[in-house]
C-alpha positions in Angstrom: 27.8 -18.1 24.2 27.0 -17.3 27.8 24.6 -20.1 28.8 22.8 -17.8 31.1 21.1 -16.0 28.1 19.5 -19.1 26.5 16.1 -18.4 28.1 12.8 -17.5 26.4 9.3 -18.7 26.4 10.8 -21.9 24.9 13.8 -22.2 27.2 12.7 -20.8 30.6 15.9 -21.3 32.5 15.7 -19.6 35.9 13.4 -21.7 38.0 15.7 -24.5 39.0 18.5 -22.2 40.1 16.3 -19.6 41.7 14.3 -22.2 43.7 17.4 -24.2 44.6 16.3 -27.2 42.7 19.1 -27.7 40.2 22.8 -27.8 39.9 25.3 -27.0 37.1 23.8 -29.6 34.7 20.3 -28.1 35.0 21.6 -24.6 34.5 23.8 -25.4 31.5 21.0 -25.0 29.0 18.5 -23.3 31.1 15.5 -24.1 33.3 14.5 -27.2 31.3 18.0 -28.3 30.1 16.6 -28.3 26.6 19.6 -30.0 25.0 20.2 -32.5 27.8 19.5 -36.2 27.8 15.8 -36.8 28.5 16.0 -40.4 29.8 12.9 -41.3 31.8 10.6 -38.7 30.1 8.2 -39.4 27.3 9.5 -39.1 23.7 8.1 -37.0 20.9 7.5 -39.2 17.8 5.7 -38.6 14.5 2.0 -39.6 14.1 0.5 -38.3 17.3 -3.3 -37.9 17.2 -4.1 -34.7 19.0 -7.2 -34.7 21.3 -9.0 -31.7 22.6 -9.7 -30.6 25.2 -7.2 -33.0 26.8 -4.2 -31.5 25.0 -5.0 -28.1 26.2 -4.0 -29.4 29.6 -0.6 -30.4 31.0 1.5 -33.4 29.9 3.6 -34.1 33.0 5.2 -37.2 31.4 7.1 -34.7 29.2 9.8 -32.5 30.7 8.7 -29.1 29.4 5.7 -27.3 27.9 4.2 -23.8 27.5 1.0 -21.8 26.9 2.0 -18.6 25.1 0.0 -15.7 23.8 1.1 -12.6 21.9 -1.2 -9.8 20.8 -0.8 -6.9 18.2 -3.1 -4.2 19.4 -4.2 -0.6 18.6 -6.1 2.1 20.5 -8.8 4.4 19.1 -6.1 6.8 17.8 -4.3 4.1 15.9 -1.3 3.9 18.4 0.2 0.4 18.4 0.7 -1.8 21.4 1.9 -5.4 22.1 1.0 -7.8 24.9 2.6 -11.1 25.9 1.3 -13.8 28.3 3.3 -17.0 28.9 3.1 -19.9 31.3 5.8 -22.6 31.4 5.8 -25.9 33.1 8.9 -28.0 33.7 9.4 -31.3 35.4 12.5 -31.6 37.6 12.5 -35.4 37.3 10.4 -38.1 35.6 8.0 -40.4 37.4 4.6 -40.4 39.1 3.4 -37.0 40.2 4.1 -36.4 43.9 1.6 -34.6 46.2 2.0 -31.2 47.7 5.4 -29.6 48.1 7.0 -32.9 46.9 5.6 -32.3 43.4 8.3 -32.1 40.8 6.6 -29.5 38.6 8.0 -25.9 38.5 6.0 -23.2 36.9 7.1 -19.8 35.5 5.1 -16.9 34.0 6.2 -14.0 31.8 4.0 -11.0 31.0 4.8 -7.8 29.1 3.3 -4.8 27.3 5.0 -2.8 24.6 4.4 0.6 23.0 6.6 2.7 20.7 8.2 4.4 23.7 8.2 1.8 26.5 8.5 -2.0 27.2 7.5 -3.3 30.6 7.7 -6.9 31.8 7.6 -9.1 34.8 7.9 -12.7 35.8 6.6 -15.1 38.4 7.7 -18.5 39.7 5.6 -21.1 41.5 5.8 -24.7 42.7 3.4 -27.3 41.5 1.2 -29.4 43.8 0.1 -26.6 46.1 -2.3 -24.6 43.9 0.0 -21.6 43.1 0.0 -22.4 39.4 -1.4 -24.9 37.0 -3.6 -25.7 34.0 -6.9 -27.5 33.8 -8.1 -28.7 30.4 -11.9 -28.6 31.1 -13.1 -26.1 31.9 -10.0 -24.5 30.6 -8.0 -22.5 33.1 -4.3 -21.7 33.2 -2.9 -19.5 36.0 0.1 -18.5 38.1 -0.8 -16.5 41.2 -3.3 -13.9 40.0 -2.5 -14.1 36.3 -5.1 -16.1 34.4 -6.1 -17.4 31.0 -9.6 -18.8 31.5 -12.2 -20.1 29.1 -15.4 -18.0 29.0 -18.9 -19.4 29.0 -19.4 -21.5 25.9 -15.7 -22.0 25.2 -15.2 -24.3 22.2 -12.5 -26.9 22.5 -11.8 -27.0 18.8 -11.0 -23.2 18.8 -9.8 -22.8 22.4 -12.1 -19.7 22.5 -13.4 -17.5 23.8 -10.9 -16.7 26.6 -10.2 -14.1 29.2 -6.5 -13.1 29.6 -5.2 -11.1 32.5 -1.8 -10.2 34.0 -0.2 -7.4 35.9 3.2 -6.1 37.0 4.3 -3.2 39.2 3.8 -0.6 36.4 1.4 -2.2 33.9 -1.6 -4.5 33.6 -4.0 -5.8 30.9 -7.3 -7.6 30.7 -8.1 -9.0 27.2 -10.9 -11.0 25.7 -9.9 -13.4 22.9 -12.1 -15.1 20.4 -11.6 -17.2 17.2 -13.8 -18.4 14.4 -11.5 -21.1 13.0 -10.0 -24.3 14.5 -6.6 -24.8 15.9 -3.7 -25.3 13.5 -1.1 -28.1 13.8 2.4 -26.9 13.2 5.3 -28.8 11.7 4.2 -32.1 10.1 0.7 -32.6 11.5 1.9 -31.3 14.9 5.3 -33.0 14.9 7.7 -30.1 14.9 11.3 -31.2 14.1 14.1 -29.2 15.7 17.2 -31.0 14.4 18.3 -33.8 12.1 19.3 -35.8 15.3 15.8 -36.5 16.5 14.9 -33.5 18.7 11.3 -32.4 18.2 8.2 -31.1 20.0 4.5 -31.4 19.7 3.2 -28.0 18.5 -0.1 -26.4 17.7 -1.3 -22.8 17.5 -4.4 -20.7 17.5 -3.3 -17.9 15.1 -6.9 -16.6 14.5 -7.6 -14.9 17.8 -9.2 -11.5 17.7 -8.5 -9.5 20.8 -10.1 -6.6 22.6 -9.9 -5.1 26.1 -7.7 -2.8 28.1 -4.0 -2.2 28.7 -2.8 0.1 31.5 0.8 1.4 31.4 1.5 3.3 34.7 -1.8 4.8 35.6 -3.0 5.3 32.0 -5.6 2.8 30.9 -6.4 2.5 27.2 -9.0 0.5 25.3 -7.4 -1.7 22.5 -8.3 -4.3 19.9 -6.4 -6.3 17.4 -5.0 -9.8 16.6 -3.5 -12.4 18.8 -1.7 -15.7 18.4 -1.4 -18.6 20.9 1.2 -21.3 20.8 1.1 -24.7 22.6 4.2 -26.8 22.6 5.6 -29.7 24.7 8.6 -31.9 24.6 11.3 -33.6 26.6 14.3 -32.7 24.6 13.4 -30.0 21.9 17.0 -28.9 21.2 20.3 -30.5 20.4 23.2 -29.7 22.7 25.0 -27.6 20.0 22.0 -25.4 19.2 22.6 -22.0 20.8 19.5 -19.9 20.1 16.7 -19.1 17.7 14.9 -16.3 15.9 11.1 -17.0 15.8 8.4 -15.1 13.9 4.6 -15.3 14.1 3.1 -13.2 11.3 -0.4 -12.1 10.5 -0.5 -11.2 6.7 -3.1 -8.6 5.6 -4.0 -11.1 2.8 -5.3 -13.5 5.4 -2.5 -16.0 5.5 -0.4 -16.7 8.6 3.3 -17.6 8.8 5.2 -19.3 11.6 8.9 -19.3 10.9 12.0 -20.0 13.1 15.7 -20.2 12.6 17.7 -22.5 15.0 21.3 -21.4 15.3 24.1 -23.9 15.9 27.7 -23.5 17.2 29.2 -24.5 13.8 27.4 -21.5 12.2 24.8 -23.5 10.4 21.2 -22.4 10.7 18.2 -24.7 10.4 15.1 -22.8 9.0 11.7 -24.3 9.5 8.1 -23.2 9.6 4.5 -23.4 8.4 2.5 -21.4 5.9 -1.2 -21.2 7.0 -3.9 -20.5 4.4 -6.9 -18.4 5.3 -9.0 -21.6 5.5 -6.6 -23.0 8.2 -4.7 -25.4 6.0 -1.1 -25.6 7.3 1.8 -26.6 5.0 5.3 -27.2 6.3 7.9 -25.1 4.6 11.5 -26.3 4.7 13.0 -25.3 1.4 16.7 -24.4 1.2 15.5 -21.4 -0.8 13.8 -19.8 2.2 15.9 -17.3 4.2 15.8 -14.8 7.0 18.6 -12.2 7.1 19.3 -9.5 9.6 19.1 -6.0 8.2 19.4 -3.8 11.3 21.4 -4.4 14.4 20.6 -2.5 17.6 22.4 -1.9 20.9 20.1 -3.5 23.4 20.9 -4.1 27.1 24.6 -4.0 26.4 24.6 -6.4 23.5 24.1 -6.4 19.7 20.7 -7.6 18.7 19.3 -8.0 15.1 16.0 -6.1 15.3 15.3 -5.8 11.6 15.0 -8.7 9.2 14.4 -9.6 5.6 12.3 -12.8 5.2 12.1 -14.6 1.8 9.8 -17.6 1.0 10.0 -18.0 -2.8 7.3 -20.7 -3.0 4.8 -18.2 -1.7 6.2 -15.2 -3.5 7.0 -13.6 -0.1 9.8 -11.1 0.3 9.3 -8.7 3.3 11.3 -6.4 5.6 10.3 -6.4 9.3 10.4 -3.4 11.7 10.1 -3.5 15.5 7.5 -1.4 17.3 10.1 -0.8 19.9 13.7 -2.0 19.3 14.4 -2.0 23.0 11.8 -4.8 23.7 14.2 -6.6 26.0 12.8 -9.1 28.5 15.3 -8.6 31.3 14.0 -11.6 33.2 16.1 -14.1 35.1 17.5 -15.3 31.8 16.9 -12.5 29.3 15.8 -12.5 25.7 14.3 -10.1 23.1 10.5 -10.3 22.3 8.2 -7.7 20.9 5.7 -6.7 18.2 6.8 -6.1 14.7 5.3 -4.8 11.4 6.4 -5.8 7.9 6.1 -4.6 4.3 7.2 -5.6 0.8 5.4 -8.3 -1.2 3.0 -8.6 1.8 2.2 -6.4 4.7 1.0 -7.1 8.2 1.8 -7.4 11.9 3.4 -10.1 14.1 5.8 -10.9 16.9 9.5 -11.7 17.0 11.4 -13.6 19.6 15.2 -13.9 19.7 17.3 -15.9 22.1 21.0 -16.4 22.6 22.2 -12.9 21.9 
């Protein structure tokens, strides 16, 4: 596989090369070198006790982390839209944080909006230490240039809500308000998210209960929207093994009230590790790792000069789930410095609902 396409919200690859801060080793698996040796950085181990609001902020002792929101939205006519907001942090080297331009943190932002007939995106890069980008835990504020995710008055640490979310590109913008009435959800095993049998892992929690409202503008046409949103927080120093070549990741809002996070990690030998969590309406999160679970491509689409599986069948027997997914826009290609596919989906079958799909390595 061409190493230059291993980028996504979980593997943001371009910054080192674009900013002249990395050589061949840094570029081999992307911006954060996700499968490279992480000597000198903090390790992810089971049994962490999460603490809020502190864990809403950055963890510079780890090599990589992100703050990531996707939203499934509709306007007054019922037309569907999607919105994505992502902020990545990566440390170029371990050690004490240096002041000013000597700071070793690189930040990258991705933003996108999607409708049935268009997909628009943009990206931004910034250096740490000089105020261009960053995250503050209390009061919560994440930003890169003019893009912001900011806690509103009365924000609750346990729910990470309410929030204002804004971003813009040359031909789109959005301003959304997010609120949630249930606490954050720990993914994996109590927040320890295993990525391989060889010890790669991340710390991972989500807010899958956001309700969103606000405005999206595509070109010069603003539209009022509302719907559901999902936020992921994840950090690690070596979340992938060197032979893992990409993944297919789902965040699903079931109409029945459950939520499902599911991802497949693809390996060079053809084996696929499938992992995820089933989240009950009351917020109880149960790791699902049965060999009986499966995700299988059903539709392959020509996207940006490559073959991309844009339709999927997802089966989780323990929860009587068997669904088929459909993209809102099969051409939801993020043609960023290191491109990937990401966009809103719907699904039907044993359960129905909406969600987001991200695919890397195609």
